[in-house]
N, C-alpha and C positions, 0 to 999 in steps of 0.2 A: 507073325509068320505071313499073314495075309498082306500086311504092309510091304514086307520084303519081296514077296512074290509079285505084287503089282509093280513095284519099282523096277525089278529086273525085266518084267514083261514090257514095260514102257521104254527102258533104257536101251535095250538091244535094237529095236527098230528105229529109235530116234538117232542113235549113232550111225546106223546104216544109211539113213536118209541124209544125214549131214555129209557123210563121206562120198556116197555114190549117186545120189539123186541129181539129175540136171536141175539147173536153177529154176526153170519154169515149174517143174513138179514140186521142188522145195517150196516155191512161193505158194502154190495151191494148197499144200499141206499146212503151211504156216497160216494161211488165211482161214482154213477150216478150223485150226486150233484157236485162232483169234475170235472166230464167230461163236465157238462153244464157250469161250471165256466171256464174251460179251453177253451171251444169253444168261449166264449166271450173274453177271454184274447187274443186268437189268432186273433180274428177279430180286436181287438185294434191294434195288430201288423200290420195287413194289412193297417190300417189307417196311420200307421207310415212308409209305404212303405217297410215293412218286410214281407217275405213269409215263415212263419213257416212250418215245416214239420208236418202237422196236424196228420196224422195217427200214426206216431211215438210218437208225443206229447201226444195223447190220450192214447196210450198204456202205456207210462211211467207214466202218471198221475194215471191210474187205478192200475198199479203195485205198485206205491208208497203208495197209500191208503191201498191196501190189505196187503202189507208188514208191515205196522205199526199197522193196526187194527187186523191183524192175524199174530203176530210177527214171523219173520224169525230169524235165528241165525245170528251172526255177519258175518260169512263167506258168507252167502247168500246175505247179504246186500252189501258187497264189490263186489261180483260178479255182482249184478244188476247195481251198479253204474259204474263199469268198462265197462260192456257191453254197457250201455247207452252211455257212453263217446266215446267208439270206434265206435259205429254205427253212432253217430252224426258226428264224425270226418270224417269217410269214406264218409258219405253223402255229407258233405261240400266239401271235396277234389275231389269228383266225378264231380265237375263243375269247372275245372281249369280256364275257361274263365271268371268266375265271382266269384273268390275265396273270395274276400272281402265281397260282399253281402251274399254269401253262408255261410260264417262263422257267420255273424250276424244272419242269419236265424236259424242256428243250435243253437247258444247261446240263442236266444229268445225262441226256442222250449224247451230247457232244463230249462230255467227260468220259463216258464209257467207251466211245469210239476211239478217243485218244489213248485212254489207259490200256485198252486191249490191242488196238490196231497199230498205233504209232510205236509203242514200246516193243511189241512183238515184231513189227516190221523192221526194226533196227537189226534184228538177228539176220534177216535176209540181206540187209545192207552190208553187214559185216562180212557175210559169205562172199560178196562180190569183190572184196579187196584181194590183192595178191596173197596167196596162201590163206584165203578166207575160211576154208573149211577147218584148218588148224586153229584159227582164232575162235571159231564157234566151239570147237572141241575144248579149247582152253576155258572158255566161258562156262561150258557145262561142267567140266571137271572141277573148277573152283567152286561153283555154286553147289554141286551135288556133294562133294567131299565136305565142304563147310556145313551143309545141312545135316549130314550123317554125324559129324563130330558134335554138333550142337545137340542133336537128339540123344546120343548115347552118354555123353558127358553130363548133359543136363539131367537126364534120368538118374544117373548114378551118383553124381556129386553136387548137383544143383541145390543150393541152400539160400541164395539171395535172389529174390524176384527182380527181374529186369524192368518189366512194365506190368505190374499186377492188375491195373485197371483195364489194360488192353488185352494182354495175353498172359494169364496167371501161370502157365506152365513154363514160360521162358525164364531162364535164369542168367545171371551174369557169368556164372561158370561156363554154361553152354555157349554163350556169346563169345567169350574169350577163346574157348577151345575152337570154335568155328573160325574165328579170325586167324588164329595161329595155324590151323590146318590149311586155310586158304593161302597163307604166305608160303607154307611148305610146298603146296602144289605148284604155286608160281615158280618157286626156286627150282623144283624138280623139272619143270618145263624148260627152264633156262639151261639146265644141264643136258637133258636128253632130247629136246625137240628143237628143230632148227627154225624157230620163229625169228623174224627179222627184228633186231634190236640194235642199240648202239654197241659200245664195247664192253658193257657189263650186263650180259643177259640175265645172270642169276639174280643180281640185285634189282634190276629193272622189272623183271617179271614177278619177283617176290613182292615188290611194292604194288605192282598192278593187281596181283592176287588179293592183297589186303584191301585195296580200294574197291575191287569188285565185291568183296565180302561185305564191306560196309554198305554198299548199295543193295546187296541181296538182303541183308538184315533189315534195312529200312523198308524195302519192298514187302517183306514178310509182316512187319508191324503195320504198314499201311492197310494191307488186306485184313489184318486182324481188327483194325479200327472200323473198317467197313462192316465186318461181320458183327462186331460188338454193337455198332449203331443199329444194325438190322435185327439184333437179338437172335442170331443163328450161330450154330457151332461150326458148320461147314458151308462152303458156297454151293455145294451140290452133292450128289451121291453117285456120280458116274464111275469113280475109281474106288474100288473096295479097299478099305483101310486108309485111304488118303482123303476122301471127301470129293470135292469137285475139281475141275480143271484149274480154276483160279487158285485153289489151295496148293496145286503142284507147281504153278508157274509164277506165283506172286514174287518170289525172289528174283527170278530171271527178268521180270519186267523192269526192275530198277537196276539190275546188274548189267543188262545189255547196253544201256547208254554209256556206261563207264568204258567198256571195251570199244564200243563204236567211236567214242570221242578220242580215245588213245590212238586207235589205228588210223582214223581219219585225219588226225592232226599231226601225227609223228611218223607213221609207218607206211603210208600209202605208196 
């Protein structure tokens, strides 16, 4: 019950923000979410005996979100990436007595900023396309319904572990149910939502829903790998019944690039 109550409490304001918030406010809220996720990611690093450069990591995370949600031109992007690389390199080399661990710290910092900032920032980038708010709602619907299907089917009929060494509770039955549910959500959007597609919206959006679901399930497993390596059950305790922010958005982080690529390549 606590898990359901938390999910409803999060979903309602999230949907309201997607539909009604101006882009600048949406970007600020997205950056705040990315910073909370980065905080949990860097805590996982500490559990792995890594000491990420937190302030620099937070700055890069926020910059990545803003750069995608409020796009900069190509030269600005190159400048940001080169500056980030140089700062991290200098920061690592400034500790010659521990150059090996310092290099790991710098790499983990950049990894966290990209994992939380770049991937979440793509949601802001999607929202700027024509009918972008509907594409974001499509992304959320596919991921959320797939997650619900996996949870309840896995609990009820799950018999065959999907990745026992990574996430013992995940089953092939739940994964298949999640995939089928995502396809059905995509097909339903093709019937009832006027998203721009070619001449076969039901088939096209059903296939996109399946692709998004694959990305979401991979994202879920990636975060499970991180937690398994850090020997923790949840990334945090901020959300009752759910764990941390990363535990809630892990699927979105890998699903968002699928929708972004589709819209950027074919429907812009």
